[in-house]
Phi, psi and omega in degrees: 000316176257148182299326179204163186295331180293321173298314173302309177309311180302312183297322182287324170294322179294317177301320178276352185054032175257139174283163182304322176296320177289331171295316177303315175300314183297317185286332183284333186253148178219157171292167184287356171265015179059030178261150177299154179298147170286163176300325179290325172294315175299320177299313178301316177302315177295327174294320182288315185298324174278355187050047186261094185301319177301308180298315180304313177301337187273352180285170177280112186297323183293316184297321185295315178300329185264357185299134174208118187233170168241143178230142173267098183295336178291331168297322180292336179293339177283355176288122183306135175065004179280134180272084183302135178297164187271006174285141181256165173060209183263135174250133182249153182083020178297121179247182187302316181297322180294319181292319174305315176300305179313318186259008180048051184268080192291320177305310177295321178300315180298322182295317178302311183298320179284335198239337181258145182302155183302331181294341171285332182289336181250011183299141184245147167296175174303333180247031168072015179285135175253169170309323174306312183294315182301308179301325178294314182292334178271352182071025178279084183289333176299309178299322180293321177296321178301315180302314183291323176294338182255020179056033171279130183292128183252015177257001176300142176258143176274191180294341177248025175067026174267150175266149174307319177295345184265348184305326186235000000 
């Protein structure tokens, strides 16, 4: 029907009005029950990807607090110029603070650190990764500084006994 796969993909992206990066994000994330994302979940991910603080503030705060996703980090590596973390495979139990770290969304990170209780700042994935571990693996020194300035522990160990401060 289409002369080549690339033409089909361009048409598909236009119809969905998603950029290639946004499509990768949509494909990389699932609910913790391996179900596709809801439109609200996708909107939240795209707000964080773009570090759009205004959009983030308009989201349902109760839904954000309850959020728990799984992410295929290999799919995120397909995003052009994305500094993919050194973590492999799928990660489960991804919460808001982890998403903010994955996307280096510094404006939203500051908002999270200022508005959510400290237990959200130190949340762990199913294999005990914290946002500090993720930011360290990405080499995101600004985020690491923000955690330290907000008294987020950088000494928690992950599943391979690495400290967040030792990742980079």
